[in-house]
N, C-alpha and C positions, 0 to 999 in steps of 0.2 A: 359310874355315872358321870365322872369328870372327863371321860374320853370322848363322849359324843360332842360336846361343845368344841373340843379341839379339832375334831374331824371337820366340823362345820366351818371353823375358821380357815382351815387348810383348803377346803373346797372353794370358799369365797375368794381366798387369795389366788387360787389356781385359775378361777374364772376371770378375775381381774387381769391377771398376767396374760391370759389368752386374748382378752379384748385389746390390751395394749399392743400385743404382737400383731393382731389383725389391723389395727389402726396404723401401726408403723409400716407394715407390709403394703397397705393401700397407699400410704404417702410415698414410699419408695417406688411403687409402680407409676405414680403420677410424675415423679422426677424422671423416671426412665422414658416415659412416653414423650416428654418434651425435650429429651436428649441431654438432660443434666445427669450424666452417668456417675460423676464423682459423688454427688449428693445421694444418688440412689444406692451406689455400692456401699457407702458408709452404713446406711441403714440395713442393707442386706447382710453385711458382715456382723452387725450386732445381733440380728435375728439368728444367723447361723451359729454364733457363739452360744446363744441361749438354747438352741435345739439343733445340734449338728446332724441329727438323723432325718431331719425333715427334707424330703426330696424337693419340695416346692422352693425352699430357700437355696438349695444347691443349683437347681435349674436357673433361678434368678441370678445367682453369682456367675454361672456359666455365660449367660447373656451379657451381663455388664462387664465382667472381666475381659470377655472377648472384644467388646467395643473399646475398652481402655488398653487392650493388648497386654494385660497383666497375666501372661501365660504361666509364669512360674508359680504364682499363688494358686492358679486354677489347677495346675498339675498336682500340687500338694493336696488340695481339697478332694480331688477326684480319686487320687491314689488312696487316701484315707477312707473314702466312701467304699471303694472296691474291697479294701481289707475288711471293713465292717460288714459289708453286704455283697459278697462275691456274685450273687445272682442278679444284681441290678444291671440289666442289659443297657439301659440308657446311660449309665455311668461310663461303660466301655465306649459307647458311641461318642459321648462328649469328650472323653480323654483322648481318643484317637483323633477327633476333630481338632483338639487343641494342639497335639503334636504336628498335625498337618499344617496348621497355621504357623507353627514355629519353623516350618521348613523341613521337618524331619519326617519325610514321607514313609521311610522304611519302618520307623517306630509306630507311625500311625496305622499302617497296614497290620503290623504285629498285634497291636491293641484291638483293632477292629475284628480281627480273626480269632482272638483268644477265647471268647465265650463259646466258640463252636468246636473247640478241640477236645471237649469231653462228650460223653454219650448222652442220650436222652434229652437232646436240645429241642425246644419248641421251634418248629420251622418258621413261625411268625417272627421270631427274633431276628432273622436275616433281614426282614423288611424294616424292623425297628432300627437296627444299626445302619442299614442301607440309607435310611432317611438322612442320617448325619453325614454319610459319605456324599450323598447328592447335594447336601447343603454346601459342601466344599467343592462341588462340581468335579469331583474325582470320578468321572464316568466309567473309566476302565476298571477301577477298583470296585465300583458299584456293580458293574456287569458280572465280575467274578463272584461277588457275594450272592447276587440273585441267581446265578447259575447253580451255586451250591444249594441255595434255598429251594430251587425247583427240583433238584435231585432228592432233597430230604422231605419235601412236602407232599402230602396227598393231593392238595389243591394246586396242581402244576399249572393249570390255566391262569391262575392269579399271577404267578411269577412269569408266565409267558407274556402276559400283557405288559408287565414291568420291563421285561427284557426287550420286547418289541419297541417300547417307547425309548429306551436307552440306545438301542441300535440305530433308531431313526435320528436321535439327537446327535449321534457320532457319525452319521451318514453311512452307516453299514446297512444299506437298505435291503440287500439280499438276506442278511441274517434276520432283520426285522420281519421280512416276508415269511421266512421259515417259521418264526414264532407264530405268525398269524395262521399259517398252514396248520400248525399243531393245535391251535385253538379251535379252528373250524372243523378239524378232523374229530376232535373230542367233544366239542360242544357247538354243533351247527347253529343252535339258537342264538349264538353270540354274533351272528352275521352282521346285523346293523351296527353294533358297537365296533366291530372290526372294520367295516367299511368307513365309518366315521373317522376312526384313528388313521387308517391308510390314507384317506383323502385330506387329512391335515398336513401331510408331508409330501404328497404325490407331485406337487409342483416344484419341489427342490431339485437341483441339477442331478440327473442320473437316477432319481427315485422311481419314476414311472417305468422305465425300461427294465430296471433291476427287479421291481416288484412283479411285473408281468411275467418275466422269465421264470421266477421261482413259483408263482401261482400256477402257471401252465404246467410245470413239472410235477407239482404235488397235488393238483386238483383230482378229486375223486369223482368219477362219472355219476355215481348215484347220490352224491352229496350236492344238492342244489345251491347250498350257500357259496360254494366255489363258483358255480355258474353265474350267480348274480354278481359276485365280486368281479369276475373276469369280464363280464359284459360291460360293467361300469368302467373298468380300466381300459378296455378297448375303445369305449366311447370317448374317454378322456384323451386317448392317443389319436382320436379321430379315425380309428380303424373301424368304421361304422359297419362295414359288411360283415366283419368277424363278429361284432356285437349282435348284429341281426341274426346270424346263424345260431348264436347261443340263445337268444330270446325265442326263436322258433322251437328249439329243443325244450326250453323251460315251459313254454306254452303247451307243448305236446304232453310232457310228463305230468304237468299239473292239471291237464284237461280244463284250462281256464277260459277256453273259447275266445281267445284273442285279447284278454284283459291286459296281460303284460306286454303283448305286441302293441296294443293301442297306446299304452304309456310311452313305449319306445318311439312309436310313430310321432307322438306329440313332441317328444324331445328332439327328434330329427327335424320336425317343422320349425321349432324354436331355434335350431342350429342353422336354419336356412338350407338344409339338405332336402330340398323339395322333391326331387325325383325319387330318392329312397323313401321319403315319407309317403309319397303316393303309392309306391310298391307295397309298403307295409299295410297301409289302410285297405288297399285292394285285396291283399292276401286275406285279411280278416273277413271282408264282405264275401269273398269267393268261397272260403273254406268253412265259415261259421255263419250261415244265413240266419240261424236262430240265436246268435250271440246277443247278450243284453247291451253290448256296445255297438251294435250294427249300425244304428242310425248315426251315431257320432263318428264311426269309422267312415261311413259313406260321405259325411260332411267333411271329414278330414281329408279324404281322397280328393274331393272337389276343391277344397281350399288349397291343397298342395299344388294341384294343376293350375289354379288361379294365381298362386304366388309366383310360379314359374313364368306364367304369361305376363304378370305385372312387372316382373324383372325385365323381361324383353321390352315391354312397353316403355318402362322408365328409361331404358338405354336410348330410345328414339327422341326423348324430350330434351329440349335445350334448358336444362335446369339451372344453368348459370344466369339465365335471364330472369329479372324480377317478374316480368309478365311475358306470356307467349300465347298464341292462339291454340284452341283445341282442334286437333286434326284427327280424322278417323284412322285408327290403327289397324293395319292389315296384317293378319297372322292366320296360318292354317290351324293353329292350336285353339283359337277362340271358340270355334264350334264345339270342340271336344270338352272345353270347360263348361260351356253353357249346357251341354247335354248332361254332364255329370250333376250339375245343380238341378236341372229339370227332373232328373231321375229321382232325386230326393223329394222334390215337391210332390211328385206323383205317388211315390211309395209311402211317404210319411205325412200324409195330408194333415194340415192344421196343427203341426207340431213345431216346436222351436227350431229344429234343424230345417224344416220346410220354409219357415219365415226368414231364417237367416240366409237360406239359399236364394229366396226372392230378393233379399237386400243385395246380395253379392251380384246377382244377374243385373239388377238395376244399376249398380255402380259401373259394371262393364258396359251396359247400354249407354249410360250417360257419358262417361269419360273416354272410353276406348272407341265406341261406335258412334257417339254423338247422336244417338237415337233418343231424344228427350221425351218423346211421347210414350214410348214403350217403358222407359225408366219411370216416368211419372205413374203410369198404369200400375206397375208392380208395387211401387212405394205406397200408392193409395190403397192397394189391396191389403198391405200389411197393417196400416194404421186403422183401416175400417174393420178388418176381421180380427185383428189381435192387438187391441189398444194396450193390453197389459203385457205384451211381449217385451222382452229386453231389447228387441230390434226396432221397436217403434220410435224411440228417440232418434236413432240414427236415420231412420226412414224420413222423419219430419225434417231433420237437418238437410238431407239431400233434396227433399221436396222444396225447401226454402232456397237452396242453391240454384235449383233449376228455375224457380220463379224469378230469382235475381237476374239470371242470364237472359231470361225472356223479357225482363223489364217490368215484371208484375210485382210491384212493391207491396200492394195490399195483400196479395197471396203469400208473399214471403213473410210478411209480418204475422199473418195468421199461423203459418207453419211453425215459425220459431217460437211464437207464444204458446203453442200447443205443448211444446216440450216441457215448459215450466209447470204444467198440470200433471205430468206423468209421474206416477210413483216409481216406475222402473228406471227413470232417467238418473244417471249418475251426476255427481256434483260438477264434474268436468263438462259433461254434456249441457247441463243447465247454464254454466258460465259461458260456454260457447254460444248458446242460444241468446243469452242476454247481450253478449258482445255483438252478435249479428243483428239483434233488434236495435242496438245503438247505431249500427251502420245504416240500417233501413231508415230510422228516424232522421239520421244525418242526411241521407240522400233526399228525403222528403222535405228537408229544410226545417224540421222540428228540432231545433238545436237544444232547447232546454230539456226536452224528453230524451234526446240522445245523451246528454250529460248525465241524466239520472241513471240510465242503463249502464253507461261506462263506469260510473262511480261504484256501482255494485261489483263489477268485475275487478276493479282496483283494490277491493277489500281483500283479495287473495292474490298476492304478488307471485305465488308459486304457480298459478294457473298459466297455461300457455297463451291465453288471450290477453293477459295483463299488459305485456309490453306494447302490443298493438293499441290497446285501449289508452295507454299513457300518451302516446303520440297524438292520437285523435283528440283526447281531452285538452291537451295544450292548445290545439288549433281552435277549440271551442271557447277559449277565454275571450270574452268580449273586449277586453282591454288591448288584445293583440291583433284582432282582426275585425273589420266592419262586416255587417251581415250581408251586404250585397256581394262583396268579393267572396265571402265564405260560401254563399249560395252557388256561385260560379264554380268554386272549387269542389263542392259537394256533387254538382252535376257532372263534373269531369271525372270524379272518383266513381260515380255510378256507371258512366260510359266505359271506364276501364274494367269495372266488374263484369260488364256485359261483353267484354272482349272487343269493343268498338274503339280500337286503339287510335285510328286516325282522327275520329271525332274528339276523343279525349285529349289527344295531343293539341288540337286547335284551342281548346279551353285552357289547358295548362299553359300554353305559350302566351295566351292573352294575359294571364296573371303574371307570368314570368317577366313580361315587358312592362308591367304596371309598377312604377317606382313607389306608388303609395300603398302597395299591398303588403309591405313589411315582411313578416314571417312567411306569409302565403307566397310571396314572390320567390323566396329561396327554395321552399319545398316544391313549388310548382315547376321551377326550372329543372330540378332533379327528376320529377315525375315526367316532365316533357321528354327528357332524355331517355327515360325508361320506355315511354311509348314508342319512340323512334327505334330503340333497340328491339322492341317486340315485333316491329314490321321490317326488321333487317336494314333499316336506314342508318347504317353505322357511321358514314361520313358526317352526316348532320348531327348525329348523337355525340360524336367526338367533339365537334365544334361547340355544342351546347355545354357539355360537361367540362370542357377546357375553360370556358368562361366562368363556370361555377368554381372550379378548383383555383382559378387565378385570384379569386377574392380572398383566398386563405382563411385565416381565423375570423374574418368578418362574416363569413357564411358558415353556419353550423353544419351544413351538409357538404362542405368542401372535401372532407375525408371520404365520404361516400362517392363523390364524383371521381376522385382519384382511383378508388377501388373499382368502380364500374369501367373506367378507362382501361384499367388492367385487364378486366374481363373481356371487353370488346376486342382488344388486341390479341388476347390469348385464344379466344374461342370464335370470335366473329370474323376477324380478318387474318388470323394466324400469324401475326407479327410477334413472335415469341420474345425477341430481344426487347422490343418496345413494352411488351406486357411486363417483363421482369423489371424494367426501368420504372414503371408506374408503381409496382408493388414495393420496390425499394424506396421510392419517394414517399409512399404511405407510411412505411416504418420510420423513416427519418423525420417527416414533418408532423405525423400524428401518432406518436407512440402509444397513446392511450385509447386509440380508436377501437371500436368493437370488431373491426375488420382485420386487425393485425395478425391474429392467429391464422386465419385463412391465407392472408398475404404471405406469411412465412412458409406455409405448406405449399403454396403455389410456386414460390421461388425455388424451393427444394425440388419440386416436381419438374420445373422447367430446366433447372441446372442438370438434372439427371436424365433428362429426356434424350433418348437415342436420336442420332442424326438420321433424317430420312432422305 
């Protein structure tokens, strides 16, 4: 009867001792976390003395002794641990790691390999020890261990992933690719993981070519996982025709009726490979007339033709000019593009592709062919027939732009306001519409209303319209400009919007010569120069801009004047040495100007320009 109380006392003492150890361990961890390793190791040593078999305490001593470089004490503890428990694989990993830190690589390798010299070893142990080897970045030793593990394990794919990663780290890309070949041959379902791993390293020097070579050699014709990987690798190398041939094969084998081809076509479109994209989309519509992606492929074909046409159109534009007149673009390809879009409108009536095609035709009629009436007719059809279409917001924007060029401010205001009521309009489209409304109100002389619109745009500085809104808002400050001069400026801006550059120039010049116009005088002088540039009156533009630049820091637009002088000389009158002189002057006098990056680029271009 006296034994029971004694057992109870011993149990209570044991529980209290365990609680004290837990508290001490928690305190030691706190010291370790803040980098006070000396205080932490003292507590860990006390805990180890109380319970030398506790693996948690040994691991803690391994961490802290390593930080304090107390390798001798660590070797003693780990040697003792292995004697007491020879099957503790982690102890071998830690002991080998300690010898490696001591500079004794030969001994480290010996210890790391020791657990695997007897039979019946769990192959997982290779990965356990391998983690300690990798901790020391001893990659070649780790590779040897994982190779052994792969031979011993039934799950060879697991080790193949480890080896592929290590071979990539050590830039042995061919060997890494061989491991990926092994994985795909044995488990084709791992395709996406393999692709993800391959493309983490594919941009490293030599990786892409080495990987392609190996995958080409090991690819199995009936294993589509190789085909998908090779197609992506060819795309990365920009061998798009080879990739196309593979996607044709994939599409045929999978009987997917153009789905994979369609995705590849979209990729080629985003890569600006418009001719190939057009070929791909046309292949789908020709070969799979009943494909579920047929309407989208038809649209992709037309958009690809259009993108090529717009590239040619853009080459004819004097984009170096802040303003330039719209001129009809003559091209034999225009009719081909219009026919492709019209085919969609007729085939897929009242569908999203049809309304998008109408929008694209309207854009071509407006900007390339200057046929405002036909553009307006198509845009009005979209907004009347399909107000919920995702194309309606863009249609209203273009209707507003046409109204502005025609000088119809009430119509423009109505069109831009309509966008704000559309559920399908994006935030960016709504902000653009609000900015445009601000400009319309500005042109009408409704300055307070214009400020309200512009302030809404300024709430999102990431929006593309925000920078333009900032400049216009500053001009609307009543303390900086009087309303009569501001009205003249607004009328000049409206004339410039309508491409009536000579009329706009007269109004800007009037303000530029007005000494009482303050800020408007400075910006009007710049704008006057831009109007002269628009009508190719370069000599007078140079004279105006030279006067602005001569004012230096007194004129906040002086840097822009110097920049435009460089542009006129480079593109307008082809005086390349003078252009470079202006760009150099911009860099020297206005190093914080927003134009410095382009000025540097133009200097490099001019210096490397071949003599003609």
